[in-house]
N, C-alpha and C positions, 0 to 999 in steps of 0.2 A: 410724781405718780401718786394718784389718790389711794387711800387706804383699801377700798374694795379691790382695786386692780392689783395692788401689791399682795394682798392676802390670796386672791385668786391665783396669781402666778405662783406663789409659794405652795399652795395646795396642789396645783397642777404638777409642779416639779416633784413633789412628794409622791403623788399618785403614779407618776410615770417613771419613778426610779427603777421599778421592776415592771416594765411595760407589759410583757406577756402575762405576768401574774395578774396585773390589774384588769386586762381585757378578758382573760379567761375566767377570772373570778366572777365578773359581772355576767358574761355570756353563759357560763356554765349554770349559774343560778337561774337565768331567764329561760334557757333551753330545757333544763330539767323540770322546772315548774310547769312550763307550757306543754311539754310532751306528756308528762304524767296526767295533767289536767285534761289534755285533748283526748287521750284514750279513755279516761274515766268518763267524761261527758259523752263521748261517742257511744260508749256502752249504754249510758243512761238514755240517750236519745233513741238508740236502737231498741231498747227494752220497752220504751213507751210508744214506739212507732209514731213519732211526731217530728215535725219540721222545726218546731221552736218550743221553748219552755220559758214561761214568764216574759214572752215577747222577745226572746233572744235566740237566734239561730245557732247551730253548732259552729259555723265558721266565725260568727261574732264572738262566741264563747272562747274560741281559740285565740283570737286577737286580744280579748280581755285578759286572759291569763298569760299571754306573751308579754304584755306591757305592764301587768300588775307589779312585777318586781321593780321596774323602773319607777313607777309611781311611788312605791314605798321608799326607794332611795332618794327621790326628789323631794318628797314631803317629810318623811320621818327620819331621814339621814340615819341609816342603819349602823353607822359608826357609834359604838357605845361610849365614846369619850364624852364626858358631861361636865357641867358646871360644878357638880358636887365633888368631882375629883380634885379640882383646883382648891376647893374649900378644905377638903380633908388633908391634903398634903402641904398646904400653906402656899402653893403657887400663886394663889390669888393676890398675895402681898405685892409681888413684883408688877402685876398688871395694874394695881391701883396707883402705881407711880407713873404710869404712862399718861400722856396728855389726851388719850382717847378713852371713851367709855368702854369699860370691860364688857358689858352686855352687848354693846354694838359690835365690838371686835369679834366676840364669840358668835354672834348671829351671822356676820359676814363670812367668817371662817367656815362655819358649818354649811352655809348655803353654797359656798364655793366648792367644798368637797362633795356636796350632793350633785351639783350640776355637771361635774366632770363625767359622771356616769352616762351622760347622754351620748358621748362619742361612740362607744361600742354598739349602741342601739341604732345609730345611723348606718352602720355596716349591715345590721340585720334588715333595716328598711330598704336599703339599696339592693340587697340580695333578693328580697321579695319582688321589687320592681323589675329587676333584670331577669330573674329565673321564673317567677310566678306572676306575670303581669295581670292575670285575670283574677287573682286572689283579692279578698276583701281588703287586706292591708295595703296592697299595691294600688288599689283604686280609691283609697281614702283621700278625700279632698284635702288640699294643703291647708285650707283655713281651719279644718277640724284638727289637724296636727298642731297648728299654732295655738288653737284654743286649749288643747290638752296641755301644752307647755306653759302657757300664760296662766292657766288656772292652777297648775301645780305650783307655780311661783307665788301666786296669791295665797295658796293654802299653806305653804311652808311656815310663814310667821305664826299661824294659829297653833300648829303642833309645837313649834319651838317655844312659844309662850306657855302652853300647857305643860310641857315637860320641864320647863324652867321653874315652874311653881314647885314641882316635886324636888328638883335639884337644890333649890334654895332652902329647902327644909333641912339641908345638911348643916346649916348654921346652928341648929338645935338638936338634931338627931344624929346618931352614930352611923347610920347607913340608910340610903334611900334607893339602892339598886332595886330592891323588891317592888317598890312603888312604881318605878319606871317600867319594870317588866309588866306589872298589872296594867299600866296605861297603854303600853304597846299591844298587849293581847286584846284589851278592850277595844282599842282603835281598829285593830285588824278584824276582830269579830263583827263589830257593829258597822264598820266602814266598807265591808265587801272584800276584805282581804282573804277570806276563805271561800265564801259564796256570795255572789252579787246580791245586793240588798233587794233587787227586783224580785228575787225568789223568796223573800221573807213573807210570812203570813201578813195579810193586809193590816190587821190590828196592830201587830208588832211593828210593821214598817212605818206606820204613822209616828210612833214615838221615837223610833230609831232615827228618823229623818229630822227630828228636832235637835238631835245631838250633832256635834261638829264632825264626827268621824266619817259619815257618808259624804259630806261636802268636801272633806279633805282628800279622800282616797277613791271611793267608788264612783263618784259623780263623773269626773272627767275621764276616768278609765272606761266607763260604759259609753260615754259620748264618743270616744275614739273607736271603741269596738263597733258601735252601730254606724259610725261614719256620717252622722248628721248632727248639726248644731242644735242645741236645746231651744225650746220656745222661750220667748222673752220673759214670760211670767215665771217659768221655772228657773231661768237664769237669775232673775231679780230675787226670788225667794232664797235660792242657795247662796247668793252673794251676801244678802242681808244677814242670813244666819251665820255665815263665816265671819263677817265683820263684827257682829254682835259678840260672838264668843271671843274673838281676838281682843276687842276693847276691854271686856271684863277680865280676861286673863292678863292683859297688859297692866291693868290697874292692880291686880293682886301681886304680880311680879314686882312692881315698883314698891309696894308696901313692904313685901318680904325683903327686898334688897336693902332698903333704907334701914329697916330694923335689924336685919342680919349683920350689917356692917358694925353696928354698935356692940355686938357680942363677939365679933370675930377677933381672935387673939393675935392674928398675924403670923402665927407659926404652925398653923394647922389645927385640926380639931381632935 
């Protein structure tokens, strides 16, 4: 059995040790965020007496906030376990003895734990199809759903590399948790984790969309909410931006990793 399959199986078994807790933890987060957002935006739409804001209808806004928690889990992996923990407590030493790359193992383990979160959302989707067949979510084309999942898979390495840069600073600094928190907040704010970037002021949106946060989080979530695939030009621009940031981040991670191993004591920091 290959390493990715082994790690995925291990993460699946760990997540399903307490099955009900796993399912409710994900669904409760999704439903609480979506319901609060739905009533908030319903009031905003009613107050403005309009059918759409920033090109987004109220129903599309509901789908956006329903699937936003899943996007965050698929791309950002809201599990706070990090590379820095293994450096601080010395656990990195045992991984260095393995015949596999530590960074590759960590990447596979994190992506496995992220994608297990899809299962409860399948229940939500089937529920809409059966109970609300005329809703926007139930009528979302299957190719749009696949695009959402594939794009999230493409976006995951970018955030993993960006967060790894901060984690690897643990070779030299006593704590990096605050830096990771800043990264998460910045990614959420600039990526549409609070308000879709379509609603940002035009001048600000231009600069925001040069950063990777929008391409990682808001882009595919809004595509799913609107139910239509993006234009080829938009797709090429977003993909190029994501790949460029991933390549630069990957180079920085490699440099920090090689230099960090030279100062690692083997017994923790």
